[in-house]
C-alpha positions as CSV (number, residue, x, y, z in Angstrom):
1,P,-54.9,26.6,-35.4
2,N,-54.3,23.0,-34.1
3,F,-54.0,21.6,-37.6
4,V,-51.5,24.3,-38.7
5,K,-49.3,23.7,-35.6
6,K,-49.3,20.0,-36.2
7,E,-48.7,20.4,-39.9
8,L,-45.8,22.8,-39.4
9,N,-44.3,20.5,-36.7
10,S,-44.6,17.5,-39.0
11,I,-42.9,18.7,-42.1
12,H,-39.2,17.9,-42.4
13,V,-37.6,19.1,-45.7
14,D,-39.8,17.3,-48.2
15,E,-41.5,14.8,-45.9
16,L,-44.5,14.9,-43.7
17,I,-44.1,12.7,-40.6
18,S,-47.0,12.5,-38.1
19,G,-49.3,10.3,-36.2
20,A,-52.8,10.0,-34.7
21,D,-54.6,8.1,-32.1
22,T,-57.5,6.9,-34.3
23,F,-58.1,5.8,-37.8
24,E,-60.5,8.8,-38.3
25,D,-58.0,11.3,-37.0
26,A,-55.2,9.9,-39.2
27,N,-57.4,9.9,-42.3
28,N,-58.7,13.4,-41.6
29,F,-55.1,14.7,-41.1
30,F,-54.0,13.1,-44.3
31,E,-56.9,14.5,-46.3
32,K,-56.4,18.0,-44.9
33,S,-52.7,17.9,-45.4
34,K,-53.1,16.7,-49.0
35,Q,-55.6,19.5,-49.6
36,R,-53.5,22.3,-48.0
37,L,-50.3,21.2,-49.8
38,A,-52.2,21.1,-53.1
39,E,-53.2,24.7,-52.6
40,G,-49.5,25.5,-52.7
41,N,-49.0,23.3,-55.8
42,F,-47.3,20.5,-53.8
43,N,-48.3,16.9,-54.2
44,L,-48.3,14.6,-51.1
45,R,-47.5,11.3,-52.8
46,K,-45.5,9.1,-50.4
47,F,-47.5,7.5,-47.7
48,K,-46.8,4.9,-45.1
49,S,-49.0,3.8,-42.2
50,N,-49.0,0.9,-39.7
51,S,-52.7,0.8,-40.5
52,K,-53.4,-1.4,-43.6
53,K,-56.9,-0.1,-43.6
54,L,-55.7,3.5,-43.8
55,E,-53.2,2.7,-46.6
56,E,-55.9,0.9,-48.6
57,V,-58.3,3.9,-48.2
58,V,-55.6,6.4,-49.3
59,F,-54.3,4.3,-52.2
60,N,-57.8,3.6,-53.6
61,K,-58.9,7.2,-53.2
62,Y,-56.0,8.7,-55.1
63,P,-54.9,6.3,-57.8
64,E,-54.2,9.1,-60.3
65,D,-51.7,10.7,-57.9
66,K,-49.6,7.5,-57.8
67,I,-49.3,7.6,-54.1
68,Y,-47.0,4.9,-53.0
69,S,-45.5,3.2,-50.0
70,T,-42.3,1.3,-49.5
71,D,-41.5,-1.7,-47.3
72,I,-38.7,0.3,-45.6
73,T,-39.7,3.4,-43.7
74,K,-37.1,6.2,-44.0
75,V,-37.1,9.7,-42.7
76,L,-34.6,12.1,-44.3
77,G,-32.9,9.1,-45.8
78,L,-32.5,7.3,-42.5
79,K,-34.2,3.9,-41.8
């Protein structure tokens, strides 16, 4: 129930914007979000974090998904 509430409050049009207090929490939320979205045939493929460690883990784990990041963070087209 907590994950579902956080997930629903984090989705804006076609973007998932969220945060976490620890690396483990952020990684777990990403993994669970990716899995749940895939169940609906959606591919979570844009990812940006202020944690370089988390970005490295995500990019290395899913090279076939071509998950990418940009230098500029935008939400709904706004910087």
